[in-house]
N, C-alpha and C positions, 0 to 999 in steps of 0.2 A: 559163238558169235550170233548176233541177231540176223535174221534173214530179211532181205529186201531193203536194207538201209545203206548198202555200199554202192558206190557208183559203178557203172559198167566199165570193165577193163578192156582196152584195145591193145593187143600185143604188137600190132603193126601200125602205130600212129605215125603219120608223115609229118616231119618237121621241115618247114620252108624258111630259109633265111632271106633277108633283103638283098644279099649279094648274089642270090640265085642258087645256092647250094641247097640240097635236100637230102634227108636221111630218115630212117625209120627207128623208132624207139617204142617201148611199151609205156602207155599212159592211160589216164581216164578220159582224155580228150582225143577225138578222132583225128583232128588236124590242129597243128600248132604253127604259129607264125612268130618268128623271132627277128630282132634287129641285127644281132651279131652272133656268129657261131665260130667254131674252131677253124673254119676255112678262111675267115676274114679277120679274126681277132689279132691285134698286133703282137700279143704274147706268143701265139703259135706260129704266125707268119714271119716274125722278125722285121716287119716293115713298119716304121713309125708313121702313124696318121692320126689326125685329130678326129675323135669321135665326139660329135656334138649333137645331142638330142634336144631339140626344142630351143636352140640358141642359148643354152645355159652358160657356155664359156663367155659369150659376148655380154650377157647380163652381168656376169661376175666382173668382167673387165670394166664395165660402165660403173658399177658400184664402187670398185676400187678407185677409179679415177675421181668420182664424185667425193669420196671420203678424203682423198689426197688434197682436194681443193679447199676443204673446210679447215679453218685454223684450229690447231691443236688445243689452244686455250679454251675455245668454245666447247669443244668436245669434253674436256675435263670438267668444266663448270656444269654442263648438263648431266654428266655422270654423277658428280658430287651431289647435285640437287636431287636427283632421283634416289640416290642412296640415303640421303638425309630424310627424305619424305618417307621412305620405307621404314627406317628405324624409328622415326617419330610415331608413325602409325602403330608399330609394334609396341612401343612403350605405352602409348595411350590405351591400347587393348589390354595390356597386362594390368594397368591401373584399374580399369573398369572391372576386370575379373576379380581383383582383390577386394573391391568394395562390396 
């Protein structure tokens, strides 16, 4: 192995979770901060809770509601128009290559 290209290894790196739990692991980073750990993760605790980082669930709900308000015929027409445009461009490109 080449010398002096590997990061420094810290056998006792401290990991701090946003729930307040902390533990030590071996890592190349001296301190690690995480949002969720085995002390607060629903799989390990058995307690159901909503884990929402950055409002992602709310953004998804807003997109879903907005999509439900759009008439389905409009969506199909737009999808068909984009598909036709793509296939038309592909056919034109093939014709140009053949010339």
